[in-house]
C-alpha positions as CSV (number, residue, x, y, z in Angstrom):
1,X,-20.0,24.7,37.9
2,X,-19.3,24.9,34.2
3,X,-17.1,21.7,34.5
4,X,-19.8,19.9,36.3
5,X,-22.3,20.8,33.6
6,X,-19.9,19.5,30.9
7,X,-19.3,16.3,32.7
8,X,-23.0,15.7,33.2
9,X,-23.7,16.4,29.6
10,X,-21.0,14.0,28.5
11,X,-22.2,11.3,30.8
12,X,-25.7,11.7,29.5
13,X,-24.6,11.4,25.9
14,X,-22.6,8.3,26.7
15,X,-25.4,6.7,28.8
16,X,-27.8,7.2,25.9
17,X,-25.5,6.0,23.1
18,X,-26.8,2.9,21.2
19,X,-24.9,0.2,19.5
20,X,-26.1,-0.9,16.1
21,X,-25.1,-4.4,15.0
22,X,-25.8,-5.3,11.4
23,X,-24.7,-7.9,8.9
24,X,-25.1,-6.9,5.2
25,X,-25.4,-10.0,3.1
26,X,-24.7,-9.5,-0.6
27,X,-25.3,-12.1,-3.3
28,X,-26.3,-9.8,-6.1
29,X,-24.8,-10.1,-9.5
30,X,-26.0,-6.6,-10.5
31,X,-22.7,-4.5,-10.5
32,X,-24.5,-1.1,-10.4
33,X,-26.6,-2.2,-7.5
34,X,-23.6,-3.6,-5.6
35,X,-21.8,-0.3,-6.1
36,X,-24.8,1.6,-4.7
37,X,-25.1,-0.7,-1.7
38,X,-21.4,-0.5,-0.8
39,X,-21.7,3.3,-0.8
40,X,-24.8,3.0,1.3
41,X,-23.1,0.8,3.9
42,X,-20.5,3.5,4.4
43,X,-23.1,6.3,4.5
44,X,-25.2,4.3,7.0
45,X,-22.2,3.9,9.4
46,X,-21.4,7.6,9.1
47,X,-25.0,8.5,10.0
48,X,-25.0,6.2,13.0
49,X,-21.7,7.6,14.3
50,X,-22.8,11.2,13.6
51,X,-25.7,10.8,16.0
52,X,-23.3,9.6,18.8
53,X,-24.0,5.9,18.5
54,X,-21.7,3.0,17.5
55,X,-21.9,0.4,14.8
56,X,-20.6,-3.1,14.5
57,X,-20.8,-4.1,10.8
58,X,-20.2,-7.3,9.0
59,X,-20.4,-7.9,5.3
60,X,-20.9,-11.4,4.1
61,X,-20.3,-11.8,0.3
62,X,-21.4,-14.8,-1.8
63,X,-22.7,-15.6,-5.2
64,X,-21.7,-13.1,-7.9
65,X,-21.1,-10.4,-5.3
66,X,-17.6,-11.9,-4.6
67,X,-16.2,-10.6,-7.8
68,X,-15.3,-7.3,-6.1
69,X,-12.9,-8.9,-3.7
70,X,-10.7,-10.2,-6.5
71,X,-7.6,-8.3,-7.4
72,X,-8.1,-9.2,-11.0
73,X,-11.9,-8.7,-11.1
74,X,-11.6,-7.3,-14.7
75,X,-10.8,-10.9,-15.9
76,X,-14.1,-12.3,-14.5
77,X,-16.8,-9.7,-14.9
78,X,-18.4,-8.5,-18.2
79,X,-16.7,-5.5,-19.7
80,X,-19.8,-3.3,-19.1
81,X,-19.5,-4.1,-15.3
82,X,-15.8,-3.3,-14.8
83,X,-16.3,0.4,-13.8
84,X,-19.0,-0.4,-11.3
85,X,-17.0,-3.2,-9.8
86,X,-14.0,-1.0,-9.6
87,X,-16.0,1.6,-7.7
88,X,-17.5,-1.0,-5.5
89,X,-14.0,-2.3,-4.7
90,X,-12.9,1.3,-3.8
91,X,-15.9,1.6,-1.4
92,X,-15.1,-1.8,0.0
93,X,-11.4,-0.8,0.7
94,X,-12.7,2.3,2.6
95,X,-15.0,0.1,4.7
96,X,-12.1,-2.3,5.4
97,X,-10.1,0.5,7.0
98,X,-12.7,1.0,9.6
99,X,-12.1,-0.9,12.9
100,X,-15.7,-1.8,13.2
101,X,-16.2,-3.5,9.9
102,X,-15.5,-7.2,9.0
103,X,-15.7,-8.4,5.4
104,X,-16.1,-12.1,4.7
105,X,-16.3,-13.9,1.3
106,X,-17.6,-17.4,0.8
107,X,-15.0,-19.9,-0.4
108,X,-17.6,-21.9,-2.4
109,X,-18.6,-18.7,-4.2
110,X,-15.0,-17.8,-4.9
111,X,-14.5,-21.3,-6.4
112,X,-17.7,-21.1,-8.4
113,X,-16.6,-17.7,-9.9
114,X,-13.1,-19.0,-10.6
115,X,-11.4,-16.7,-8.1
116,X,-8.3,-18.1,-6.5
117,X,-7.9,-17.5,-2.8
118,X,-4.5,-16.0,-3.5
119,X,-6.3,-13.3,-5.7
120,X,-8.5,-12.1,-2.9
121,X,-7.7,-8.7,-1.3
122,X,-5.8,-9.2,2.0
123,X,-8.4,-7.7,4.3
124,X,-11.1,-10.1,3.2
125,X,-11.7,-13.1,5.5
126,X,-12.5,-16.3,3.6
127,X,-15.2,-18.5,5.0
128,X,-16.0,-22.1,4.1
129,X,-19.7,-21.2,3.9
130,X,-20.8,-17.6,4.4
131,X,-24.4,-18.7,5.2
132,X,-23.0,-20.1,8.4
133,X,-21.3,-16.8,9.2
134,X,-24.6,-14.9,8.5
135,X,-26.5,-17.2,10.8
136,X,-23.9,-16.8,13.5
137,X,-24.1,-13.0,13.2
138,X,-27.9,-13.2,13.5
139,X,-27.6,-15.5,16.5
140,X,-25.3,-12.9,18.1
141,X,-27.9,-10.2,17.7
142,X,-27.0,-8.6,14.4
143,X,-29.8,-7.3,12.2
144,X,-29.8,-8.9,8.7
145,X,-29.8,-6.6,5.6
146,X,-29.8,-8.5,2.3
147,X,-28.6,-7.2,-1.0
148,X,-30.0,-9.6,-3.6
């Protein structure tokens, strides 16, 4: 009887679990803001999973936000932003270790910010145009959250 109750409880939990699909689109040049958003993305995933649901997460990075994907970011950001970008990059590395997170940087933004593709962290996918990726995610049912 106890086993039947446990099985029914587990089945009920699985049947009611929701999947959250979200694309976080970052173009901000404000290093402190970027740092806070990268932390918040991780916290949001944790909260979704703690309630028994699942998350599929994409981060699309373009504009000045791409600085954090560079191995040598300290050469391209102002001195006063180095610590915030360093922390942002640490949060990004933690996110990249999750199986449900995809990180994409825009090749045009990398070029505009003088970041060589060879200087991009290995877990970051490089897209010709991250707007196209963001549109595709939306067409696939992902909610759009913008960090401007």
